[in-house]
N, C-alpha and C positions, 0 to 999 in steps of 0.2 A: 678313463684310466684309473686303475687301482691306485689310490693316493696314499700308499703306505708311508710311514715315517722312516726316514733314513737317519743313521747316526753320522756324526762328524767323520768317523773313520771311513764309512762307506763313501761319503762325498770326497774325502781326501784321497782315497784309493782311486776313485774314478778320475779325478783331476790330476792325479800324480803330484800332490802337494802334501804338506804336513797337516796334522790336526790343528796346529796353531794357526796355519794359514787359513783354514776354514773358519776358525773362531774369529780371526781378524775380519773376514768378509762379513760375518754375522754382526759383529760389533760395529762395523762401519755401515751397517744397514744395506749392504749390497745383496746379501742372501737372507731371505726371511727364514726365521727359525723359532722354535718354541723351547722354553726351558722346563726341564722336569723338576720335581721337588728336590731331587738330588743335585741340581745344578748342571745337568748335562743337557746339551742341545739336541733337538730333533728337527729334521727338515722334511717337509712334505715333498714327495717326489715331483709333484706338479710345480712347486716353487723352485725346486732345483732345476727342472727343465727350463723354466722361464729365465732363471739366472744364466744358464748356459747360452741361451739364445741372445739375451741382452748383451752379453760380453763376448759374443762371437766364438764361443768354445764349441767343439764338436759334440753332437748329440748322437749317441749310440742307440739306434732303433731297438736293438735287442734288449738293452738295459731298461728301456722305457716301454717295452712291449706289454700288452695287457697280461696281467698275471691272473692265474686262477684264484678265485676266492677260496680262502682257507677256512675250513670248518674243523673245530676241535670237538670231538665227541668224548665226554667224560662220564664213565659209569663203571662201577666195580663189578658188574656182571658182563663178562666177555660176550655172551650171546646177544645182549642188548646192543653193545658196541658194534658187533658184526652185522646185525640186522639193519641198524641205522646207517652204518657205513656203506653197506650194499645198496640200500634204497637211495641214498644221496650220491653215491659214487657213480651211478649210471649217468648223472648229469656231467657233461664234459667240462663244465666251467668251475668245478669244485675240486679242491685238493682236501682229502679227508685225513685227519691226524687223530690219534686216540690217546687217552690216558685212563688209567685204572682207578685213580683216586685224586683228591683235591691237591695233594702235595705234588704229584706228578703233573697235574694240570698246570700248576704255577710255573713249573720248569718249562713246560711246552709253550705256555703263553709267552714267556720271555724269549724263547728261542725262535718260535715260529710266527708270532704276531698274527693270530687268527682274526678273521673278520667276524666270525660268529662262533659261539660255543653252545653246544647242546649239553646241558649239565644236570646230572642226576642230583636230587636234593639229599637223599640219604645214602651216605658213603662212610666208610671207616676213615680214621685219621683226621681228615678235615672235610666236613660235610659241604654240600653244594651251597648252602646259605652263606657260610663263611667265605667260600671262594667267590661267590657273587658280590658280597660286600667289598672284598679286597679289589676286585676288578673295577667296580664302579667308583671306588674311593681314589683311585690313582688316575691322574691326568693322562698318563701314557696309555691306559687301557680302558678308560671310561666309555669310549665310543664303541667298544666291542658289543655286538648284539648278543643277548643271552636268551636261550630257550631253556627254561628249567623244566625238568620232567620228574614226575613222582608217581609211585604206585600207591601212595598213602595220602590221598587228598583230605581224608577225614581228620588228620592230625594238624590241620591248619597250615600245611606246607605251601599251599597255593598263595595264601595271604602273605606268608613269610617271604616267599620268593619275590612277589611283586614289591613288597616293602623294601627289600634290599636291592632293587633295581632291575630285576629280570624284565625283559621286553615281552615275554610270553611265557605262560606256564601250561604244559600239557600233561594229561593223565595217561599213565601206562595201563593197559597195552596201547601203544601208539598206533594211530591210523596213518600209514605211511604216505598215502596220497595227500592227506591234510598236512602232514609234516613237510612234505616237499613244497607245497604251495606256500606255507608260512615261512619256511626258510628262504625261498625265492623272494617273497615280499620283503622280508627283513633285509636281505642282502641288497635289494634294489635301493635301500635307503643308505647304504654304505658308499661313501665317495670313491 
């Protein structure tokens, strides 16, 4: 099962209770949750399902159905985004999302909760190194797998990418079959 994190609002909506009711379950240690640095709770989908079973609440199979793994492709070159999206989109278990720069990537990460990000290192506004650092520094996003890509390895970009937490760094032009294998390998590590 794709074990994405749920908000207290999502759990409350599912159970038709208030957010306060969910927080009470968490504080009473009936529902396992994690606290973000901002003080918000997040609940793993698997922990929520276990909670429902333990307390005899209905389990909606559609809500707990296997979700497609989400891949966010971030590059300021539309042609690169299109080629990667097309190469990975053939796999039926991936949902491909795209962003044109680091700022847009931040918004999409918050909204879509990707499992893996393919991240260009050199972009305007906020470069891939800064995006990678922010992702890996936050408990909410640190488990996201990151494949950094660069067309300029001679500028130390590969070392910078690994130092800021990238799981893999590849050099453009990308070999699509190699990219597909590596993406599959990294996503197999995602709960």
